[in-house]
C-alpha positions as CSV (number, residue, x, y, z in Angstrom):
1,X,-13.6,203.8,61.7
2,X,-15.8,203.8,64.8
3,X,-14.7,205.7,68.0
4,X,-15.9,205.4,71.4
5,X,-16.3,208.9,73.1
6,X,-13.4,209.9,75.2
7,X,-13.8,210.3,78.9
8,X,-12.6,214.1,79.2
9,X,-9.5,214.3,81.3
10,X,-9.1,217.2,83.9
11,X,-7.4,220.3,83.2
12,X,-4.1,218.5,83.3
13,X,-5.1,216.6,80.3
14,X,-5.6,219.7,78.3
15,X,-8.3,218.1,75.9
16,X,-10.0,221.5,76.3
17,X,-6.9,223.3,76.0
18,X,-3.9,223.3,73.7
19,X,-3.6,219.6,72.9
20,X,0.0,220.0,71.7
21,X,1.5,222.3,74.2
22,X,3.1,221.1,77.4
23,X,5.2,222.4,80.2
24,X,8.5,222.8,78.3
25,X,7.6,222.0,74.6
26,X,5.0,222.2,71.9
27,X,4.5,219.7,69.0
28,X,4.3,221.4,65.7
29,X,4.4,220.7,61.9
30,X,7.8,220.7,60.2
31,X,8.8,223.3,57.8
32,X,10.8,221.1,55.5
33,X,13.0,223.8,54.0
34,X,14.1,225.3,57.3
35,X,14.3,222.3,59.4
36,X,16.0,219.8,57.3
37,X,19.4,221.6,57.6
38,X,19.2,221.3,61.5
39,X,17.9,217.6,61.2
40,X,20.6,216.6,58.8
41,X,23.3,218.0,61.4
42,X,21.7,215.8,64.0
43,X,22.3,212.7,61.7
44,X,26.2,213.5,62.0
45,X,26.0,212.7,65.8
46,X,26.4,209.1,65.9
47,X,25.6,208.9,69.5
48,X,22.3,210.4,69.0
49,X,21.7,208.0,66.1
50,X,22.6,205.0,68.0
51,X,20.5,205.7,71.0
52,X,17.3,205.6,68.7
53,X,18.2,203.4,65.7
54,X,19.7,200.0,65.2
55,X,20.8,200.6,61.5
56,X,24.3,202.0,60.7
57,X,25.1,205.6,62.0
58,X,25.1,207.1,58.5
59,X,24.7,210.8,57.9
60,X,21.7,212.0,55.7
61,X,21.9,214.9,53.3
62,X,19.6,218.0,53.7
63,X,17.9,216.8,50.6
64,X,17.3,213.2,52.1
65,X,15.9,214.7,55.3
66,X,13.7,217.4,53.3
67,X,12.1,214.7,51.3
68,X,11.4,212.4,54.3
69,X,9.7,215.5,56.1
70,X,7.6,216.1,52.9
71,X,6.2,212.5,52.8
72,X,2.6,212.0,54.4
73,X,0.8,209.0,55.3
74,X,-2.8,208.3,56.8
75,X,-0.9,205.9,59.4
76,X,2.0,208.1,60.5
77,X,1.9,211.3,62.4
78,X,5.2,213.1,62.8
79,X,5.9,216.3,64.9
80,X,8.8,218.8,65.5
81,X,9.5,219.3,69.0
82,X,9.9,223.0,69.8
83,X,10.7,224.7,73.1
84,X,8.0,226.9,74.6
85,X,10.6,229.4,75.7
86,X,12.0,230.3,72.4
87,X,10.4,228.2,69.7
88,X,13.8,226.3,68.9
89,X,13.7,223.0,67.2
90,X,15.3,220.4,69.3
91,X,13.8,217.1,68.3
92,X,11.3,215.0,66.7
93,X,8.6,212.7,67.7
94,X,5.8,210.5,66.0
95,X,3.2,207.9,66.4
96,X,2.6,205.3,63.7
97,X,-0.5,203.3,63.4
98,X,0.1,199.6,63.6
99,X,-3.6,198.9,63.3
100,X,-6.6,201.0,63.1
101,X,-8.7,198.1,63.8
102,X,-7.1,197.2,67.1
103,X,-6.4,200.8,67.9
104,X,-2.8,200.4,68.4
105,X,0.2,202.7,67.6
106,X,4.1,202.7,68.1
107,X,6.0,205.9,69.1
108,X,9.4,206.9,68.3
109,X,11.3,210.3,69.7
110,X,14.6,211.9,69.3
111,X,16.1,214.8,71.1
112,X,18.7,216.1,68.6
113,X,19.9,218.9,70.7
114,X,22.4,217.5,73.3
115,X,21.9,220.6,75.6
116,X,18.2,219.4,76.2
117,X,19.1,215.8,77.0
118,X,18.2,214.7,80.6
119,X,16.3,218.0,81.4
120,X,12.8,216.7,81.0
121,X,12.0,217.8,77.6
122,X,11.8,214.4,76.0
123,X,9.4,213.4,78.7
124,X,7.2,216.3,78.2
125,X,7.1,215.8,74.4
126,X,6.3,212.1,75.0
127,X,3.3,213.1,77.3
128,X,2.1,215.3,74.6
129,X,2.3,212.7,71.7
130,X,0.3,210.3,74.1
131,X,-2.2,212.9,74.7
132,X,-2.6,213.1,70.8
133,X,-2.6,209.2,70.5
134,X,-5.3,208.7,73.0
135,X,-7.5,211.9,72.9
136,X,-7.3,212.7,69.1
137,X,-6.5,209.3,67.4
138,X,-8.6,207.3,70.0
139,X,-6.0,204.7,70.3
140,X,-6.2,201.9,72.8
141,X,-2.6,201.0,73.1
142,X,0.8,202.7,72.4
143,X,4.0,200.7,72.4
144,X,7.7,201.5,71.9
145,X,11.0,199.8,71.6
146,X,14.2,201.0,73.3
147,X,17.8,199.4,73.6
148,X,19.1,198.2,77.0
149,X,22.1,200.7,76.6
150,X,19.9,203.5,76.8
151,X,18.5,203.4,80.5
152,X,18.0,207.3,80.5
153,X,15.2,206.9,77.8
154,X,13.8,203.9,79.7
155,X,13.3,206.2,83.0
156,X,11.7,209.0,80.6
157,X,9.3,206.6,79.2
158,X,8.3,205.3,82.9
159,X,7.8,208.9,83.8
160,X,5.4,209.3,80.9
161,X,3.4,206.2,81.9
162,X,5.1,203.3,80.0
163,X,5.4,199.9,81.6
164,X,8.1,197.4,80.7
165,X,6.4,194.4,78.7
166,X,9.2,192.3,77.3
167,X,12.7,191.7,76.2
168,X,14.2,190.5,73.1
169,X,17.6,189.2,74.2
170,X,20.8,190.0,72.1
171,X,19.1,191.5,69.0
172,X,21.0,194.6,68.6
173,X,24.8,194.6,67.9
174,X,27.0,197.6,68.9
175,X,30.7,197.8,69.2
176,X,31.3,194.1,69.3
177,X,28.6,193.2,71.9
178,X,24.9,192.4,71.6
179,X,22.4,194.2,73.7
180,X,18.7,193.5,74.4
181,X,15.6,195.3,73.1
182,X,13.2,196.3,75.7
183,X,9.6,196.7,74.8
184,X,7.2,199.1,76.7
185,X,3.7,200.0,76.3
186,X,0.8,201.9,77.9
187,X,-3.0,201.3,77.7
188,X,-5.6,204.0,77.3
189,X,-7.0,203.3,80.8
190,X,-3.7,203.6,82.3
191,X,-3.1,207.0,80.5
192,X,-6.4,208.3,81.7
193,X,-5.7,207.2,85.3
194,X,-2.3,208.8,85.3
195,X,-3.7,212.2,84.1
196,X,-6.4,212.1,86.6
197,X,-3.9,211.6,89.3
198,X,-1.7,214.8,88.1
């Protein structure tokens, strides 16, 4: 695959520093044996599940989580989100390649530890995975989907640079009501301009 050279961001972009460390968190590989127990616990939190997934809120076993963490693909890059202060695992995030030809990826994130909701940890992690996607994978575009009943996530994504691009009306059913899916995206040039402004 051919890559055009990256225009080096300023120090805030950290291309020359630690690519996977931010202000609050760092992105690491998973330790399937140790991390599976905590992540399986998050799967029992139905609100956490429903904020990020339109499937059934169904708990996973430690074995199921461990097997998922051990799977690898050349189109999927998953990370553990750990706090800088005490190296605590608080969530996960990943980028999946939709097309290497078009240089397009999709991201997903979950902060499983409720005490870290609404405090900037997810936004910091999203900025890091965007840095990885644009500076390391040389993507042109990163997209995501979020449900209309999760406005806190939409605000976080906007802070990370995503723009609203479209809505699929009424495609998610929760508690007897249909909700819209909101699609957001960010382009490489928008990311470069954003980090140059920081």
